[in-house]
N, C-alpha and C positions, 0 to 999 in steps of 0.2 A: 453320602453325596447324593444330591438329587440329579436326576437326568431330565433333559430337555422333554417337553410336552411335543413330540415330533410328528404326530398325524396330522395335526392342523397348520403345520408351518407354511406348506406351500399355499394352501388356499387364503391364509391370512395374509401373507405376503403380496400375493398377487392383488389382492384387493386393496393394497395401501399405496400403490404405485401413483404419484401425483400425475395429474393430466398436463398435456402441453410441453413435456419436455422429453420426447420421444427421440431417440437416435435413428439415423438412416444409415444403411448397410449396402453397398454394391458389391456382389460376389462375382467371381469369374463366370458363374453360370446365370447371372442375371440378364433379363431380356434386353435390357438397355442400360447403357452407362459404363460398360465394361468394353475396353478396346485393346487388344494385344497386337504387338506389331513385332514381326520376325517370325520365328519358327518355334512353336509351342505344342507340348502335349498335354491333355487332359487326363487326369488321375483321379479315380473316384472310389466310392466304396468305404466300408468303416475301417478305420484305422487307429492305431494308436497315436498316429500324427494329429488327429483331432483337427481335420480340415473344416473350416466354415462350410456347412452344407454337405460335408462329407466328400468334397472334390476340390481341387485346385489345378492349376497349370504351371508346369515347368518347362523350361527352355531345353530344347532337343541338344544344344550344344554346349557343353561348360564353358563360361567365361564369353559367351557370344554377347554382340552388342544389342540383344533384343530388349525391347520395353513394354510395359503394360500400363494402362491408364484406367483410372476410375473417375468418371465426369459426374458430378452432382449439379442439378440444375432446378431451377424454380425456388431457390432459396432466398429466404428473408434476410436483409442486411443486418449484421450483428456479430457476435463472436461465437467461434466454434472450437470444439475439441476435436482433433483428427487422430485416428489411431489405425492401424493394419493389422490383418490375422497374421499368427505365425504358428509354426508347429509346436507341438506340446512341449516335446523335449529337444527339439532341435534335431539335426542330421549332418554327421561332418561332411557329407558331400555337397551340402547347400553353400550358397554365396556367403563368405565371411564379411562381405561390405556391401550391403544393398542400399542404394541411394534412393530415398524417396523426395521428390520434388513437388512442391505446391504452386499452382499457377498463379500468375500475377506477382511473381517475386515475394511471396508469402512465406518463404523458407524452404530449407531442405535437410534433410535428416539422414544419417547413417545408421543401419542396424544390422547386426550379425545374425543372418537367418541360421547359421549353422549352429548357433548357440540357443536358439529358440527364445529370444526374448518376449517375456510374456508378463503383463501388468496387471490384466484383469481378463474376466471370462464373460463372454456375451452370453445372454440366456435365452436368445431366440435362434441360435445356429442350427441345431438339428435336435434329433430326439435323445441323444445322449446327455444326461443331465450336466455334464461338466462344460458342456459347450466348446466353442474354439477360443483359443488364447489370443487375446490381443495386445498389441504394443503400442504404447502411447508415443507418439512422434515428438519426441522431447529428449533433452539431454540430462534431466534429473527425474526423480520420482514424482511427476505430476506433468503439468502442461503450463505453455504460455498460450493463451486462447488465440487463434487466428481472427484477424478482424477483417471481415467480409463485407466490402462496400457494395457490391454488384449481387447478381442473382445465381451466379455458379463458382464452383470450385472443382479444379482438376487434380488428382493426385497421380503422380507417374513414377514407375519404378524402373530403374536400370541397374545392372550389375557394375558397380563403380569398381569391385576388385579385379574384375576381369578372370575370375576363376571361380569355381564351384557352380553349381545349377541354381540360377536365380528362380524363385516361385512367385506366383502371383495369385492370390486367394480372395480376399475382400479387404475392402477400405470402408471405414466407418466415422462418420461425422455425429457431433452432440452438440446442441445449444449450450453456450455457456451463460451464466447470469451476467447482466449488462455491466455489473460493477467490477467483476471479476479480473485482476490484472495477471494473476498467475495462481496455480493450484499446486498444493502439494498433499500426497497421500502416503499414509502407511498403514499397510493392512496387517492381520494377525499372522500371516506367515513371515513377515518381513522383519526378523530378528537384525538382519544386516543394515536395516533403516531406521531402527530405533525401537521396535516393539520388544518389551521384555514383560515378565510375569513374577508375581510374589504369591506363594500359595499353590493350590493344587488346581489345575485347570485341564481341561480336555478338549479334543478337536470333534467337530460335528461336520460332515461334508454333505451338502445337499445341492439343490438347484437355485435357491432365491437368495443366497447370501451374496455379500460381494466376494467374487473370486470363488464362488461356489463353497465356501467353508466359513466356520467361525471357531473361536474357543470359548468355552462356557465354565462356568464355576458356581457351584452353589455353596461355598464355604463361608459366604459372609463377608463382613468388613474385611478381614484379615487376608483375603484374596484379592491381590490388585494387579490390575494391567496397565501397563505403561506404555505410551505412545510419545517418544522422545525424537523431537524433530531437530534437525541441526543444518547448518548451511543455509538458513533462511535469509531473504531480503529483509532488513529492517522495515518496518513499516505497521500499518494496521491491518488486522487480519480477521476474518469471520471464521468461526471453529464450528464444525459439525460432525456428526457422527450417523451410523447406520446400525439398524438391527433387526431381525426377524421377531414377530411378536407371538406370544404363546401365554395361557393362563398361569404358567409356572414362572414367567419372568417377575423380576423385582418390580414393585410399585416405587422403591425408592432407589434408583440407580444413580449412583453420585458420580458425576463428572468434575475433577477439579483441575485448575492449573495454579501451580504454586505462585503466590504473590499476586494473584488476581482474584480467586475465589472458586465457588463450587456452584454447580448447577444440579439439583435433584430432579429426575424425570421418571417417568414409568415406562419401563419396556414392555408393558402389556399394552401399550399405544403404539400404533405405527407412526414411524417418522412420515412427514408428509410436507415438508418445506420446499424439497427440492428433489429431482431425481438427477442421478449422476452415475455414469457407467452401471447403467440398468439396474440400480437399487435406490430405495428413496432414503433420504436424509433429513436429519433434524439439526437446525441451528441451535447451538448450545450456548455460545457466546459471541454475540453480534459485532463486538468491537474489542479487540485485544492489541495492546501495544506491544510490539517486539523491537527491543532496542540492542541485544546481544546476539542476534542472529540464530537464537534458539527458543523453542517452545515445547514444554511438556504437558501432556494431558494425561491424567490418571482416570481409571474406571474401578468402582468397586460396588458391590451390593449391599445395603444397609439394612434390609429386612429379611435377610436369607433366601431370596428369590434368585433363581439361576440368571446370572449376568452373563451377558453375551457381549464378548469383545471380539468385534469383525473388522472395522477399519474407522479411522479419523482422517478428515480432510480439513486443510486449512486455505482458504482463499484470500490471497492479498487483494484488499480493496482500496489501499492507499498507500502509496511508496512513502518511505521516511522523507520527512521534510523538516530538515534542521531549520534553525532559526536563521533569518537572514534580514539584516537592518535596512530598511529602503530609505529612509530619510532619518538622520541623526538629530538629536538635539541642538538648537541652535542658541547660542549666548548672547550677551548684550551688555550695554552700560545703563545703570540704573542711578536713581538719586536715592539717599536715605529715605526709607519709609515708604518707598514704591514696592510693587508685587512683581515678581518675576515666574513666567510661566515657562518650562521647559517640557517640549513633548518629543516622543520619538515614534517612528511609523516602522511596523517590523512586519514578516510575513514567516509562515511556517505552520507545521501541524498544530493546531488548538489542544488544549489551551497554552497560551502563553504567559509568562509570568516576568515581572520588572522588579529588579533591586537597584536603586539608586544611590549612587555614591558621590561623595566629594573627596577628590582625591582617590585614595583607595580605602576610605573609610565608609562603611555602610550607614545610610541616614535613617534606616528604620521607617521609611517612607511607606505610605500604602502601595500595594501592589497594582501599580496602574502606569498605563503609558504616558502619563502626564504628571510632573513634579510641580507643586506651587510652593514658593518662597514669598512669604508675606512679611511687611514691615521690615524692609531690607536694613541691614547696618553694614558698616564697612567690613566687619568681620565675616559676612556672608560671601565676600569676594573669592573667588577661586575656580578651579576646574571641577565641572560636574560631568558625570557619565552615568550610563544604565547598561546593567547586566540583563539581557533579555534571553529566556530560555524556555525549552520545552523538553519532551522526553527524549528527544533525539539528539540534544546538545544545547550550547549557549553561544552567545555572541556579545562582544562588549563595544559599546559605541565608542567613537572618538570623543574627546573631551570638549564640553562647551563652556566658553570661559565667561564667567559673571563678573563684572566690575561694579561696584558700588562706590559712588563718589562721596567723599566727606568734606567737611568744613563749608565756607560759604561759597555760594554759587554766582551771586550777584550783590556787590555793593556800590552804590552810585554818588559821586559828587557833582555838583552843578556849576558851570562857569559859561564861557562862550561855545558851548559845548558839553561835555561831561567826562568824567573819569569814574572807571568801575572797576571793582574787584571782580574776576573771574577765575576760572581754573584754566591753565595753560594748556593749550592743545584741543579745546573745544571749539565748537563754531558759533559765534555770536553776530547778532545784527543791530547796528544803532540806528535808531528812527528819530525824526523829528515831526512835531505836529503843528500844522498851521491852518488856520480856519476848520478846524475839526478833522483835517485829514492826516493820518500818518503817512510819511514818506522816508524813502531809504536815504539815510545820511552815511554810512559806511557798512560794508559787508566783511566781515572777519572771519574767513574759513577756519582760522586756527590762532586762536589768541597767543601772541609770542611772549607775553609776560603780564604780570599782573602787580600793582594796578595797571589799567591801560587807559589813555587820555585820547578822546575824539575830538577835534576842533571843528566849530562850524565857520566857514569860511564866508558866509553871509555878512554883509555890512551891519553896523550897529544900528543902522537907520531902519533895519527889517522890522516888521511887527514881532510882538513877543511870540516866542516858540516855547514847546515843551519837547523834552528829550526822554527817550527810553532805551534801555538795552535788552535784547530778547536772545535768549538761550535757545539754539536751534539743535535739531537732532543731528 
């Protein structure tokens, strides 16, 4: 078994952090931004509680209605992730229900401070390499980014439980990518959330990994780390991962998604696409469709290098958009030999696919929003529909009725007027011509019978006239 090349971990990881994505932390000891209300005591010094900057405040009376606020100003409009520091392992005398409220009705979240909820560690909290634990303000293993339209954000904590001692330590905000709607994370510690292993893996705890540790294996392709996400929103996701670099890392680290494919990357090269929770990330799969609320990512080393399994992140970048038919195809009445064109207008996540049917029988027509029926015959009469689908589902249009007329549509006999054969129920007009100008003799909105006779009431002494019958739409 190879072991990680440890002496260069810290320097290489620090050099790899992307610029422009730094978090902002306001601590209870910060010179500006922190504001307690009520009666609080400051407690400091090194402690297994791992407070941010080794101090925090706690309310003097258990269950008292004290509050504390962290106000971030001068912010750029955009999306932000919000988290708060918590005790490393919790303490039974702390508040079992601390309510964190964001300004401008941007949300509120309940945390059990007695349990010490801890999602990740901040790297800059103090000299102890483990840092302070931070809890995401969220109801799942990730975040919904907070949309900020102004230039400030205030986080306020109160003791919703009315029992236990409320603590106030630090609040943290971090810019989210503009297209991120939601983010899910599974780390190497989180077996209960979907992390598992095959083969031999070991733990290394340091300072510059996500949550200050990772799992590693030098056993080759047989050793596989799996990050199995469940309970996802269906939609389109960007998949990324993080690792620390070292010369003994694999040049061929294979990340795979069953049914999607693989991406082979070098873990000797630092991730640099994004910074999230104080570590750099590499985008592995820019667009993956989730249709059953689950997604599994695997990792293995193909060349015997020491593979690093630290954390995998999914960013929801487009919600599931099932098909919606906006305008169904329209039928009509046609003559034999004419062409009918049926079209549908549908929306939903691309790509959309179209399956045209007559009745319930597939036509085998091209995958197109338009169906063209050429050189129509009476046999083409019927109900046509289209089934539009994408990865999230399908929708069937209502029927469009096509009627193709058969037999003669016009036969004329002349007298003091004319007799013509037509199709009962259709619209005809009978005209006469005199002096080179056609004029209306009779309008027939719905032909009552066939043959049909129209008489010209003009006297026989009138000049010679010509007659015609015209089929109207």
